[in-house]
C-alpha positions in Angstrom: -179.1 -85.6 -88.0 -177.2 -82.5 -87.2 -175.1 -80.7 -89.8 -171.5 -81.6 -88.9 -170.3 -78.1 -89.7 -173.0 -76.5 -87.7 -172.3 -78.9 -84.8 -168.6 -78.1 -84.8 -169.3 -74.4 -85.0 -171.7 -74.8 -81.9 -169.1 -76.7 -80.0 -166.5 -74.0 -80.7 -169.0 -71.4 -79.3 -169.2 -73.4 -76.1 -165.5 -73.6 -75.7 -164.9 -69.9 -76.4 -167.8 -68.9 -74.1 -166.3 -71.1 -71.4 -162.8 -69.7 -71.8 -164.2 -66.2 -71.3 -166.3 -67.2 -68.3 -163.3 -69.0 -66.7 -161.1 -66.0 -67.3 -163.5 -63.7 -65.7 -164.7 -65.8 -62.7 -161.9 -68.3 -62.3 -162.3 -71.9 -63.2 -163.2 -73.0 -59.6 -166.1 -70.5 -59.3 -167.5 -70.9 -62.7 -170.5 -73.2 -63.5 -171.9 -74.6 -66.6 -174.9 -72.4 -66.0 -172.6 -69.4 -66.3 -171.3 -70.7 -69.6 -174.8 -71.3 -70.9 -175.9 -67.8 -69.8 -172.9 -66.3 -71.6 -174.0 -68.1 -74.8 -177.6 -67.1 -74.3 -178.6 -70.7 -74.3 -179.6 -73.5 -71.8 -177.4 -75.9 -69.9 -178.7 -78.6 -72.1 -176.7 -77.2 -75.0 -173.5 -77.5 -72.9 -174.2 -81.0 -71.8 -175.0 -82.1 -75.4 -171.3 -81.5 -76.2 -169.5 -81.9 -72.8 -170.0 -83.9 -69.7 -168.6 -81.4 -67.3 -166.7 -78.0 -67.0 -163.5 -80.0 -66.4 -164.0 -81.6 -69.8 -164.6 -78.2 -71.4 -161.5 -76.7 -69.8 -159.3 -79.6 -70.9 -160.5 -79.3 -74.5 -160.0 -75.6 -74.6 -156.3 -76.0 -73.5 -155.3 -79.3 -75.0 -156.8 -78.3 -78.4 -154.8 -75.1 -78.3 -151.5 -76.7 -77.3 -151.8 -79.4 -79.9 -152.5 -76.7 -82.5 -149.5 -74.8 -81.4 -147.4 -78.1 -81.7 -148.6 -78.6 -85.2 -147.6 -75.1 -86.2 -144.2 -75.4 -84.5 -143.5 -78.6 -86.3 -144.3 -77.0 -89.6 -141.7 -74.3 -88.9 -139.0 -76.8 -87.9 -139.6 -78.9 -91.0 -138.7 -76.0 -93.3 -135.1 -76.4 -92.1 -134.3 -72.7 -92.2 -131.1 -71.3 -90.6 -131.4 -71.5 -86.7 -132.0 -67.6 -86.4 -134.8 -67.8 -89.0 -136.3 -70.9 -87.5 -136.4 -69.2 -84.0 -137.9 -66.0 -85.6 -140.6 -68.0 -87.4 -141.4 -70.1 -84.4 -141.9 -67.0 -82.2 -144.0 -65.3 -84.9 -146.2 -68.3 -85.2 -146.6 -68.7 -81.5 -147.5 -65.1 -81.0 -150.0 -65.1 -84.0 -151.7 -68.1 -82.5 -152.0 -66.6 -79.0 -153.0 -63.0 -79.8 -155.5 -63.5 -82.5 -159.0 -64.2 -81.1 -159.9 -66.1 -84.2 -157.4 -68.8 -83.0 -157.7 -71.4 -80.4 -154.5 -70.3 -78.7 -156.0 -67.0 -77.8 -158.8 -68.7 -75.7 -156.3 -71.1 -74.0 -154.2 -68.0 -72.9 -157.2 -66.7 -71.1 -157.5 -69.7 -68.8 -154.1 -71.5 -68.7 -153.1 -70.1 -65.3 -156.2 -71.8 -63.8 -154.7 -75.2 -64.5 -153.6 -75.2 -60.8 -157.2 -75.3 -59.7 -158.3 -78.2 -61.9 -158.7 -81.8 -61.0 -155.3 -83.7 -60.8 -155.9 -85.8 -63.9 -156.7 -82.7 -65.9 -153.7 -80.7 -64.6 -151.4 -83.6 -65.3 -152.6 -84.0 -68.9 -152.3 -80.3 -69.6 -148.8 -80.1 -68.1 -147.6 -83.2 -70.0 -148.7 -81.4 -73.3 -146.9 -78.2 -72.2 -143.7 -80.1 -71.4 -143.7 -81.7 -74.8 -144.1 -78.3 -76.5 -141.5 -76.7 -74.4 -139.0 -79.5 -75.2 -139.6 -79.3 -78.9 -139.2 -75.5 -78.9 -135.9 -76.0 -77.0 -134.5 -78.0 -79.9 -134.4 -74.8 -82.0 -132.3 -73.0 -79.3 -130.0 -76.0 -78.8 -129.4 -76.3 -82.5 -128.5 -72.6 -82.7 -126.0 -73.0 -79.8 -124.4 -76.2 -81.1 -123.8 -74.7 -84.6 -122.4 -71.5 -83.1 -125.2 -69.2 -84.4 -126.4 -68.4 -80.8 -124.5 -67.5 -77.7 -123.3 -70.4 -75.6 -125.8 -70.2 -72.9 -127.9 -72.9 -71.3 -130.6 -73.9 -74.0 -133.2 -74.9 -71.4 -133.0 -71.6 -69.5 -132.9 -69.5 -72.6 -135.9 -71.4 -74.1 -137.9 -70.8 -70.9 -137.0 -67.1 -70.9 -138.2 -66.7 -74.5 -141.4 -68.6 -74.0 -142.2 -66.7 -70.9 -141.8 -63.5 -72.9 -144.0 -64.5 -75.7 -146.7 -65.9 -73.4 -146.7 -62.7 -71.4 -147.6 -60.8 -74.4 -151.2 -62.1 -74.0 -151.4 -60.1 -70.8 -150.6 -56.7 -72.2 -151.4 -56.8 -76.0 -154.6 -54.9 -76.9 -156.0 -55.0 -80.5 -156.8 -51.3 -80.4 -153.3 -50.3 -79.2 -150.9 -48.0 -81.1 -149.2 -51.0 -82.8 -150.9 -53.4 -85.1 -150.7 -57.1 -84.4 -148.2 -57.7 -87.1 -146.0 -54.9 -85.8 -146.1 -56.3 -82.2 -145.2 -59.7 -83.5 -142.3 -58.4 -85.6 -141.0 -56.3 -82.7 -141.0 -59.1 -80.2 -139.6 -61.7 -82.6 -136.8 -59.4 -83.6 -136.0 -58.4 -80.1 -135.8 -62.0 -78.8 -133.8 -63.4 -81.7 -131.3 -60.6 -81.5 -130.9 -61.4 -77.7 -129.6 -64.9 -78.4 -127.5 -64.3 -81.6 -123.8 -64.9 -81.1 -122.1 -61.5 -81.0 -118.7 -61.0 -82.8 -115.7 -60.4 -80.6 -115.1 -56.8 -79.7 -112.5 -55.1 -81.7 -109.1 -55.4 -80.0 -110.3 -58.3 -77.9 -108.3 -61.4 -77.1 -107.4 -63.6 -80.1 
């Protein structure tokens, strides 16, 4: 019998190799042979764990979204003030997406290719995305309702924030002039400050 730990490690290797292949070639143009070549193994290894490249893609992305959801729930359950909840949610999201040791990193390599996948794969991924977006939005909505955040549309504000944190995956480089922690702190502070309710200007209407 296979060692469960070794088996899981090998499975993760397949997923990570596939994510890199998909990101380089595009999902549609990639083959299981390409994935096997990237791993330095045979296609038989791929098919031992997965039935198709669609199944691999779905697991890469769905595993990451569900992992992000768990991390978000852990932040929300801490019942911090709205600004701190938002700051921590952004920090956790970025740490998951920008660290290549995390599943979120690999999902961000290929998430844009969801448009080229089979309809059933696309629908499942998009359903998971909607759940995450709506849950994140509850943080913004709570801040607006309690008067901590500016009275702007929570859904639009939420999408702006998530767009900004997801875009970081396109430009962040580990060997850049800022460390990962510095990048995360900078983005989180800037985005939180952008939604905080500002005091009325001196001399303003009363």
